[in-house]
N, C-alpha and C positions, 0 to 999 in steps of 0.2 A: 362580641370581641372588643369593640370600641370601649364598652363599659369596663371590661376587665383591664384594659390598658390604662384607663383613667384611675381605676382603683389602685392598680400597681404603682402608678406615679404619685398617688396620694394627693390628688388635686382637690381643692375645695370647690364649692358651687360657683363662686364668682370667677374663678379662673378657668372653669370648664369651657365656656364659649371661645375664649381666646386659644385654648389648647386645641380644641376641635378645629378652629379656623387654621391654625398653624399646620395641623396634620393634613387638612384638605389642600392647603397651598403646597405642602411638600409632595403629596400624592399627585397633584396637578403638574408640578414641576417634573416629577418622574415620568408622567405620561408624555409631557413635552419632550423630554430627553429621549424617551423610547421612540417617539414619532420621528423626531429629527435625526437621530443617529441610526435607527434600525429601518423603520418603514420608509423614510424619505430616501435613504441611501439605496435600499433595495429597489424602490421604484425608479430611481435614476439609472441603476444598472439594467433594469428590465427594459427601459425605453431606448437603449442603445440600438436595439434591433428593430425599432419602429420605423416604418417608412413615412409615416405622416409627420411632416415637419412641425405642424401646429401642436400636436400632442407632445412631441419631444421637446418643443420649445417651452411649453407651459410647465413641464416637469423639470426642465433644466434651468429655467429662469428663476428669479427670486420671488415668483408668485407663490409657490408652495412654502418658501421660507417665511414670507410675510403671513400667509394664511395659517401657518402652523401655530401662530399665537392665538388664534381664535378659539381652538379647542380647549386649551387649559384655562383660558379666561371664562369660557362658558361653564366648564367643569367646576371651577372655584365658585362661580355665582350660584350654580344649582346646589352645590354641596353646602355652602354657607347658609343658603336660604332654607335648606331642609334639615340641617343638623344643629347649627349654632343658634344660640338664643341670646342676641346682643340687646342692649338698651336701644330704644327707638332712634336716638340721635346717632349712635354709632352705626346702627344698621343702615340708616340713610346715607351716611358718609361712605360706607363700604360699597353700597349699591351704586352710588353715583361714580365712585372711583372705577368700579368694574365696567360700568356703562361707557365711561370716557375711554378706558383702555380698549374696549371692544370697538368703539367707533373709530379710534385711530388705527386699529388693526385692519378693519374693513377698508378704510380709506387707502392705507398703504398697499393692501392686497389689490385693490382696483388699479392703483397706480402701476404696480408691477405687471398686472394683466395687460394694461394698455401698452406698456413698454414691450412685452412679449409679442403682442399683435403687430406693433410697428416694426420690430426686429425681423419678424418673419415676412411681413408684407414687403419689406425692402428687398427681399431676395427674389421677388416676382418681377417679371418683365414689365408688368403694368405699372409698377411703382415709379418707374422713371417718368411716365407721362402723368400719373395721377398720385402724387405723394399725399399721404394722410397724416404725416407727423404733426402738422399744425392742428388738425382736428382732434387728434388724440391728446395733444397737450391741453387743448381747451377742455376736454372731458376730464382730464386729470385735475385741472384747476377747479372745475365745478365740483368734483368729488371732494377735494379738500375744503372748498367753500361750504359745501353741505355738512361736512364733518365739523367745521368750526361752528356753524349754526346749531347743530345738535349738541355740541359740547356746552355752548352758552345756555341753551335751553335746559340742559341737565343741571348745570351749576346753579342757575338762578331759578330753577323750578318753574319755567315758563314754557308756553307752547312755542314750537318753532315758527308758527305763523306770526307771532309777535315780532320776532327778529326779522322775518321776511318783510313784514310791513314797514319796519324801521329802515330796512334797506331800500324799499321803494321811496320812502321820504328823503333818503339821502342819495337819490339818483345822481344829482348834479355833482356831488362830491365823488361818487364812484366813477362817474364819467371822466372827471378830472384826473383821478388817481390812475385809472386804467385806460387812459386815452390812447397811448401807443399800442397797448395790447389789443384794444378794440379795432383800431385802424389796421393793425397788422393782421388780425383775424379776417377782416373783410377783404384786405388785399390778398391774403393767402387763398381765399375762396376764388377770387377773380383770376389770380395767377394760375391756379390749378384748373379751373373750369375752362379758361380760354387757352390753356397750354402755352402761356407766355414764356415760362422758364421751367426747366426740370433739371434734376441732378444729372451731371455730365455735360450740360450745355456750356459752350464757350461764349462768354458775354464780355462786353466792354461797357463800363460805366465811369467815364472820366471824372464825374463829380466826386467820386470816392476813390479815385486811383485804382479802380478794379479792372483787371484785364486777365482773365483766366477761366478755369473750369468751376462750375457750381458743384460743390461737394456736399452741401447740406441745405435743406429748406425746412426751417422750423417755424414756430408760431410767431416769434418776434424778430427773427433775423434770418438772413441768407448768407452762408459762408462761401466765399469765392477764393480759390487757391490760384494766386497769380503765377505767371510764368517764372518769376524769380523765387518761387516756392513760398513766398509770404502768403498770409491769409488775411483777406479783407472781410470784415463783418458788416453787412449792410442791413439796416432795419427794413423789414418786409414792406412796410407801407410806402417807402421811398420809391419802390418800383412802379407805383402808380402816380407818383408826383414828379419823377424825373424820367427823361428819355434814356434808353440803353439800347445797345446793339447785341442781338443774339445771332451767333454764327451757325445755328443749327441747320438752317437751310443749305448752307454750303456743305456741311457734313453729310446731310441726307442726299444731296445731289450727286455726291461722289466726285466732284470736280472742284478744284481750287484755282482761283483766278490769278493769272499773271498780268500785271498792268504796270509796266515800267518803260521809261523812255530813255533814249540816248540822245544827247545834245550834239548835233552835227554842225561843224563849222560852215556857215553859209558861204564863206569865200571859197570853199572847196567844191561847191556844186557847179557842174558844167555839163555841156552837151557831150555825148560820146562821139568819138571819131571812128572811122572805119577800122582802124587798128584795134581800138578798144572793143568794138563789136566782135571782131574775129577772136580776140583773146577771151572775152567772156563767153562766146559761143562754145568754147571748149568745155565749159562747165556743164555737166550732165543735167543739173537742176534747171539751168536756163535754156537748154536746147529747144524744148517744145515752145517755150515762151517766145524766144527770138524768131523761131520759124513761123509763128502766127503773127507776131507783132510787126516784123519788118515788111511783109507784103501789105499789111493794112496801112502802114505809113506811106509806103510807095504809091499805093492806089490813091490815097488822099492827096499827096503832093503832086501827082500827075494831073489832077484836076485844077491845080493852081500853077500851071506852067508860066502864064504871063504875069503872075503876082511876084512880089518881092520874096526873096528867100527867107525873110524874117517871118513870113506867114507859114512857112513849112513846119510840119510836125517832125520832131527829132527826139531820139532817145536821150535821156539824161542819166547821169550816174546814180542819182538818188532814187529816181523812178525805177531803174533796173534793180537797185538794191531792195526796194520795197517788194518788187515782184519775186526776187530771189528769196527773201525772208518768208513771204507768204507761202511759196511752194515748199520751202524748207519746213515750215510749221505744219503744213498739210500732210507731210510724209513723216513727221516725227512720231515715233511709237508711243511716247508718253503724253501726247496732247490729245484731248477729247475732240474728235472730229464732229460730234453731234452738238457741240456748243460753239459759241462765237469764236472765230479765229480771224484776226485781221492785223494788218500793220498799217498805221496811219500817221500822218503829219499833224502836229498840233500847231497852235499859233506861234509864230516866231517870237523869240525872246531876245533880250540883250545879250544873253550868253550863247545863243545859237538857235538852231531849228530842232525842236524835239521830235524824234522819230519813235513812236510808241508801239510796243508789242502788246497785243491784247489777245489772250488765249486762256484756256483752262487745262490744267494737268489732269491726268486720270487717277490721281490719288489726292487725298486730303491730309495725309500724314506730313507733319511739319518738316521733318528731316528730308524725306524724299522730295517734297515740293521745292525746298530750297536748293537741293542738288540739281533738279531738272531746270529750274530757273537760272541757276548759275551756269550750267552747261550751255544753255541757249545764248546767254549774253557773252560768255567766253567766246563762242563761235562768232557772234556778231562783231565784237570788238576786233577779233583777229581778221575778219573778212573785209573790214573797211578799207585798208590800203589797196586791196584788189580792185576796188571801185574808185580809187583815187579820192577817197573822202577822209576827212579828219574829224575825230571827236574833240569836243571842247573841254578844256580843263584849265584851272588856274595855273599861272606860271610857277614853276618850281625853281629851286636853287640850281638844278642842273641846266634848266633853260637859260638862266641868267649867265651861268658859266660859259655855255656855248656862245651866247651873244657876245660876251666880253672877248672870248678867243677869236671870233670872227672879226670883231672890231679891231683887235690888235693886229691880226694878219693884214687887213686892208690898210691899216695905218702904216705898217712896215712897207707894203707895196707902194703906197703913195709917196713915202719918203725916198724910196729908191728912184 
């Protein structure tokens, strides 16, 4: 049949190899189109019912798209070798060209395969603790490096080992060129093996203005989405060169810490009088505390009858406030009782006495945590006047206005 077509076209002997080659390329192209348009589409539709995500991913990914180039290239190579009769030089050029195309098609197919593996692995729960994206990127890099060596060996008609030995001699240059890649690869292994970071972790790295969630861990970089929705890209090897804070422990514990202080005016601190004790005793929160504390103080003071009253133990408004807040937190429904709960005084400052609340909420969600913390301190600020205590703040324009009004009133009284 092929001879009849050649006779019908009236081709001479010199044009026959080129005509046969063109026909083979055309047939290979038709095979490529049929495979891509018919078989490939049919296989994709058939995999919609597959439960195996790996098989479905391989068929739906660009792996088959890249691998589909291999079949026509091989068909052209076999067809030309068996039918066409080119001059030796032309034959070598065609063979080298086809081998180069085949090498590139294989390298791109491997790259697509690694991408499909990484995409499906990311859907598994273990991927959060053991990401493999960096390792697959290294394999992709090695695949393209091997393809480059093979292409050079094909073009220059040399053994691949010649170029590999040349790479060994140029190790220092390669180390300089791929310094960051090598460091990042080693860092990626340590980060993954030791579980220092994983996708979804909240980290802080002030050196790079990073404060947010890790959204991607690659070979050369780690992407962090900050709370203002910006994205910071950090070279992977910097995680072993600089310190960073990982909030994963807080998330896994299920409790988020409240550690905030209120500055109390030291001048408002005093002993409680009998009237104050009776007034505060009406608070249900302090009822048990006062019933236990007052007999204890009375018994201690009874032993000091002949001593000065200065040595007597007495209740103070700030000490009673600490007891009130401690009981209040112990009965708060949103505070973890199995974690540390305390109210303490810090070292006095020029601006007042810090009274710190230290506790853990029963949620780690940012919005809920802030609401719980705000409710607690709303109550704390509102309860201060009941204990005759004042919070410290910088004077405002309203304070100055009231001072001027009082000064004016006193001046008018004095003038009268």
